[in-house]
N, C-alpha and C positions, 0 to 999 in steps of 0.2 A: 503493499499499499504506500503511495507516494506521498501522502499527506498525513501519514500516521502522527497522533498527538499534537497536530498543529491546530490553531484556532483562527478561524475565518469569520469574516463580517462580510456578508452580502446584501447589497442593497438592490431593491427591485426584487426580492427574493420570493415573493408571493405568488408568481405565476410566470409562464413564458420562460425565456433564457434564465432568468434568474432561479426559478424553481428547479429548472434542470441542472443548473450548476449547484445548487445546495444538495441536490440527491447524487451527483458525481462526486462532491467534495466528500460527503459522509461515507461513501462507499469505498473512499481512497483512505478513510481514517481520520479524518477531520472532524473537529467539533465545531459547530456551525451556529453564529448568530443570522437568524433569518430576518431581515429588516425590510420594511415595507409600509409604505403611507397607507394601505389597508391592512390594519392590524390582524383583522379576521383571516386575510389570505395567508399572511405570514404564519399565524398559529395553526393553520390547516396544514401547511408544508412542514412545520416543526413536529406536528403531532404525526404525520406520515413517517418522518424520519425515526421519532422515538418509537413507532410501532414496528419499525424493522430493527429495533435494538441499537441505533444510533443516539448520539448527543446533540441536541439542537435545541435552540431557545428562540421564541419569537419576540421582536421588537418592532413597535410602532414607530416610524421613522419618516419625518418630511426633511429630506435632503437639503432644501433650499433655507432651512432655518437653522442658523448657527447654533442658538442655544440648545435645540433639541438634538442637532448632531452631538454636540459636546457631551450632553447628558446620556445619551445612547452608547456612545463610546466609553464613557465612564462605567456605566452599567455592564457593558460587555466584559469589561477587564475584571470588574468586580465578580461576575458571574463565572468565567473560565480562569481568571488568574492571569491571562496573557492574551495578546492579539497578534498574530503572525501574518494575517493575509488579509487584504481589503480588495473585494470585487466592486467597483462601482459600476453597477448594472443599471441603476434606476433612471428612467429617462421617458420623456414624453414627445409627443408631436402637436402642433396646431398649425395645420397647413391653410396657406393662403398665398396668391400671387402677392409679389411685393408691393406693387401699387395698392392693393386692398389690406394689406396685413395692418392691424392694429398694434399700438404700442403694447397693448396687455398681452397679445399673442406673441409678439416679440419676447417681451420680459419673461412669460411663464416659461417658455422654451428654455431661455438662456439661464433663467434662475434654478431650473432643475437640472438640465445637462451639463452646464459648464460650472456654475457657481456651486451646485450641488457636489459635484466631482471634487472642486478645490475645497470646499469645507469638510468633506469626509477625508480627503488626503492630509489637509492642515491639522485635523484632529488626532490622527493616527500616527503620522510620523514622529513625533516626540517619543512616543511609546516604543516604536522600532526602533529607534535610535539608542534608547535605553537598552534594549534587548541585543543591540548590534545585529538584528535580523528583520528582515520584512519583505514582504512581496505586495506589490500593489498592481492591479490590472483594471485599466479604466477602458470604457466602452464608447468608442468612436463609431463610425458607420461608413457603408459604402456610399452615403449620401454626401459624404465630404467631395466627391466628384462632382457634385451637382445634381439637382434633382427639381423638377418642376413644383412650384408652390412650397419649397421648403428652405427658403433662405434663412429663416431663423434656425431650423433644424441643421443645416449644413454648417452656418457659422458656428453653432455651438459645438458640434462635433469636430470641426476643424480646430476650434480651440482646444478642445480636450487634447488633442495630439501636441499642440505646441506646449500645453500643460504638462502632459507626460514627459516630454524630452527634457523640459528644463528641471522638473522634479528628479527625474533620473541622475541628472548631473549634480543637483545638490546633495542627493542620499546616497550615491554609490560609496563613500568613504565609510557609510554605517552599514555596510552590506545590504542594502536596501535596494531591490530592483523595481522599476517602475515601468510597465509596457502597457500597450492599447491593443484592442481587438477591434476590427472594422467588420461586423456581421454584414451580410447582404440579406436578401429576402429570406425570411425565417418564419415558420409556420407557429405564430404566437397568437394571443388574444389581439394584438394591435393589428396584425395583417390580414386577421380573419374578417375585419370590417371592410377589406376591399371587394368590391363586386367581382364575381368569379369570372366573368369575362375578360375583365382588366387583369385579373391575376393569371389568368391563363396566357394572355398576352405577353405580361411581364416575364413569366417563366419561359417563354420560348425564346427570351433574349439572353437566358443564363446557359453557357456551354452546358452545364449538367441538366438542362431541362426541367429544373424541379426547385423548390424551395428548400432550404435548408430545414433540418429538424433542430430543435433546440439544444438536443444532446450533442449534436455535432459542434455546436458553439461552447457547450460546457467542457468538452474535453480539451479543447485548446485553452480555457481558463485553467483547467487542472495542470496542463504543461507549464505555463508561465508561473503558476503557484508553486511548484514543484522545484526540488533542488536540480532536476535536469535541466532548468532554465537558469541556473545560479549565475551564468556569466553574460546573460542576455539583459540588455536594459536600454530603455529610450527607443524601443522598437513599436512599429505598428504592424500587425499583421491582418490581411484581408482573408476572411473565411467567408468566401462569397461565390464559390462554385466557378470562379473564373470570370465572373461579371465585370471584375476591375480591369480585366485585359483588354476591355473595349472592342472586342472581335464582333 
């Protein structure tokens, strides 16, 4: 088990890629703090882990709220005694063409996707520095390449990559790696809202001709969280079925 006895905090852990990552991590031996703005969803995932004999705890978390982030990180450390891995998976979309996008739509997406990632990193890095060990995996997106109606989302996710690279430089001397993953279209509650005909058209553009399964993203999270990736930092990897190749 590549994550045996490690403690991981996973945001957006109540569904989709986050839930799949929680399940992947506990199966690899980690103890997991399942964090989600929907606390009931987080509890359901944590209970699923416990029913399988794994150790997990649910926490309600609004990643855009600094005080909430700091209190949850403190609670996680009090509960498990350490914090080795952070997966910043929480994210939202509020789509609109730029000329029609409201300031609220812009702010909401940037606050969760970029500010939320920053706040969680800011809260855990001092703990990881004291341990002289840490693994941080942030979530960018295939959307950084540009997508109609997603100026806010694309900007937030490109910001995540800049944040990742800079934190990697700042944290390497303390044996902390910081990397990001850019998923492509994935079968999650978010993509389930796409009309079926449009989803089929989009899938046809992917070299693999299908959307990813959440578990396929989770396995890359697991790799970056493990000691197998101990000498990799500041990197962004597309998990997009070749969609990023522009073919």
